[in-house]
C-alpha positions in Angstrom: 0.0 0.0 0.0 1.3 3.4 -0.9 1.6 6.2 1.6 -0.2 9.6 1.8 2.4 12.3 2.5 1.5 15.8 3.5 4.5 17.7 2.0 4.0 21.4 2.4 5.8 24.7 3.1 5.1 26.7 6.2 6.2 29.7 8.0 8.0 29.4 11.3 4.7 30.2 13.1 2.8 27.4 11.3 1.0 29.1 8.4 1.1 27.7 4.8 0.0 31.1 3.4 -1.2 34.4 4.6 -5.0 35.0 5.2 -5.6 35.6 1.5 -3.8 32.4 0.4 -0.6 34.2 -0.8 2.7 32.4 0.0 5.0 34.6 -2.0 6.6 35.9 1.2 8.3 32.5 1.6 11.9 32.9 0.6 12.6 31.5 -2.9 16.4 30.9 -2.6 17.6 29.1 -5.7 19.8 26.8 -3.6 16.8 25.8 -1.5 14.6 25.1 -4.6 17.4 23.1 -6.1 17.8 20.9 -2.9 14.0 20.4 -2.7 13.5 19.6 -6.4 16.6 17.3 -6.3 14.8 15.3 -3.6 11.4 15.3 -5.3 11.6 16.6 -8.9 8.0 15.7 -9.4 6.9 18.5 -7.0 8.1 21.2 -9.3 5.2 22.7 -11.2 5.4 22.0 -15.0 5.6 25.7 -16.0 8.7 26.1 -13.8 10.6 22.9 -14.7 12.5 24.2 -17.7 13.3 27.6 -16.1 14.7 25.9 -13.0 16.4 23.1 -14.8 14.3 20.4 -13.2 14.5 17.3 -15.5 14.5 14.4 -13.1 11.9 11.7 -13.1 9.4 11.2 -10.2 11.3 9.8 -7.2 8.5 9.4 -4.6 5.1 10.5 -5.9 3.0 9.7 -8.9 -0.2 11.3 -7.6 -1.0 14.7 -6.1 -4.1 15.5 -4.1 -5.0 19.1 -3.5 -7.9 21.3 -2.5 -9.6 23.7 -4.9 -7.8 26.8 -3.5 -4.4 25.0 -3.9 -5.4 24.2 -7.5 -6.7 27.8 -8.2 -3.3 29.4 -9.2 -2.9 26.9 -12.0 -6.4 27.8 -13.3 -5.7 31.5 -12.9 -2.4 31.1 -14.8 -4.2 29.3 -17.7 -2.5 26.0 -17.1 -5.2 23.9 -18.8 -3.6 20.6 -17.6 -3.1 21.9 -14.0 0.3 22.6 -12.4 1.4 19.0 -12.3 0.4 17.3 -15.6 3.4 14.9 -15.1 1.5 13.5 -12.1 -2.0 12.1 -11.6 -3.8 15.2 -10.3 -6.8 14.9 -7.9 -8.6 18.1 -6.9 -11.0 17.9 -4.0 -13.9 20.4 -4.0 -17.5 20.8 -2.9 -18.1 23.5 -5.5 -18.5 23.3 -9.3 -15.1 23.2 -10.9 -14.4 22.6 -14.6 -12.4 19.5 -14.9 -9.5 20.3 -17.2 -7.9 17.5 -19.1 -5.7 15.4 -16.8 -7.4 16.5 -13.5 -9.8 14.3 -11.6 -12.3 16.3 -9.6 -13.6 14.6 -6.4 -16.7 16.1 -4.7 -18.1 13.1 -2.8 -16.6 10.9 -0.1 -13.1 12.3 0.0 -11.8 9.8 2.6 -13.0 6.8 0.6 -11.5 8.2 -2.6 -8.1 8.8 -1.0 -8.2 5.4 0.6 -8.8 3.9 -2.8 -5.8 5.9 -4.2 -3.6 4.6 -1.4 -4.7 1.0 -2.1 -3.7 1.2 -5.8 -0.2 0.2 -7.0 2.3 2.9 -7.6 4.4 5.5 -5.9 3.2 7.4 -2.9 0.5 10.1 -2.9 1.4 13.7 -2.3 -1.0 15.8 -0.3 0.1 19.3 -1.2 -2.7 21.4 0.4 -4.6 22.9 1.8 -5.4 23.2 5.5 -9.0 22.1 5.3 -8.2 19.0 3.2 -5.2 18.1 5.4 -7.5 18.3 8.5 -10.1 16.0 6.8 -7.5 13.5 5.6 -5.2 13.4 8.7 -6.4 9.9 9.7 -5.1 8.7 6.3 -1.8 10.6 6.4 1.2 8.4 7.0 3.9 11.1 6.9 4.1 14.9 7.3 7.1 16.7 5.7 7.1 20.4 6.6 9.4 22.8 4.8 9.8 25.4 7.6 10.7 28.8 6.1 12.5 31.4 8.2 9.7 33.9 8.1 6.9 34.8 10.6 3.5 35.6 9.0 1.6 36.3 12.2 -1.7 35.2 10.8 -2.9 33.1 7.9 -3.9 29.7 6.8 -2.7 27.1 9.3 -1.1 23.7 8.5 -4.3 22.0 9.5 -7.9 23.0 10.1 -10.7 21.2 11.8 -8.7 18.5 13.5 -11.3 18.2 16.3 -8.9 16.7 18.8 -5.1 16.7 19.5 -3.0 14.2 17.6 0.4 12.9 18.4 3.0 12.5 15.7 6.6 11.2 16.0 9.5 13.3 14.8 11.9 11.2 12.6 14.1 13.7 11.0 15.1 17.4 10.9 17.3 18.5 8.1 18.7 22.0 7.5 18.5 23.1 3.8 20.1 26.0 2.0 18.5 29.4 2.6 17.6 28.8 6.2 14.8 26.4 5.4 14.4 23.3 7.6 12.8 20.1 6.4 11.1 18.4 9.4 9.6 14.9 8.9 7.0 13.3 11.2 5.3 9.9 11.2 1.7 9.7 12.2 1.8 6.2 13.7 -0.2 4.7 10.9 2.9 2.8 9.7 6.6 2.9 10.3 
């Protein structure tokens, strides 16, 4: 069974974006991006791959799951096939959303659909955002990888919303990256 990995950037104070959904204040150090995309080249959006010299094949993920607001910048930029056409893209929404070619839209039982994805053969599934979806799917998440950026937002969209109760996770690695970013990895206790 493949794993569901919440791999996301955050501010030091735990926000994945400001209150409007903007994450442009996160530092974009070229050395940091190179280190992250060397680790997981498949997480580089298609429209940036050439400019950043990202050519590697998928190392860990072959599927990406995201909420509507995480998918919105791709639509706003006119990316008909979404930001990650090199991956299987699943967008979760309870609103009408045109399903561009190569994007599966899920509006029903999200937990059941993601459990089905995990049961399929293949590489792991990347949960790339957002907070509401991460809160809904936490019971299916196997690993959380947080790219902690050296910036304080003070307010914004938290890592998780709607947890309902405290959850324990186990820290398994903390790795400094170029540009002052720290990659922290946690296991949820589901496996490993």
